[in-house]
N, C-alpha and C positions, 0 to 999 in steps of 0.2 A: 503493500500499500503506501508503502514512501517511495519508492521509485513512480507509479502514479501520481504522487503527488507532486514531487519536483518535474517528474515531467509536465504536465496541466501545469506548474506556475512557471516555467520556463516559455510557454507555448502563451501564454496571458503576456509574459513579460515584452517577447517580440512583436507581440500583437498591439501591446500600448507604446511602444517604441516606433514603429510604422506609425499608428495612431497620429501619434503627437509628434515625428517627424512631418508629418502632411501638415501638421496644423487644425487635425480634425478631421470628421469624414463623417461615411453612415457607420452611426453604434452599429446597426446590425451584421452589416457588407461585412466592418472591416473590422470587428472585435468579436462580435458575439458567434458568427458562419463557422469564422475557420478556431476559435474555441471549442464552440460544442463539437464540433465535426474531428477534431484531436481526441476530445475525450469519449468518444461513442468510437471512433479507431480503435484504441487504446484499449477499451472493455472488450471489442473484437477479437485484440491482435495483431490488428492490422498497422503496417508500417504506412511512415509519412508521406511515402512516394506513392504508394495506393491510395491514399482518398483525396488526391489532386483531384482525381474527375467526380467526387463527390460536391465539391465544392464549385465547380464550374457553371 
């Protein structure tokens, strides 16, 4: 569970960094969707490379 928590925390931090670097954006498309997609993928045991198609 700790590994999952660290991974999700990293995903959230990257999404927030990108969001902030652009000066904002669409909260759902730029933050909620990538984070929730990563969380579900992690629960299913999928790699990050395989989740790209989900968010397109």
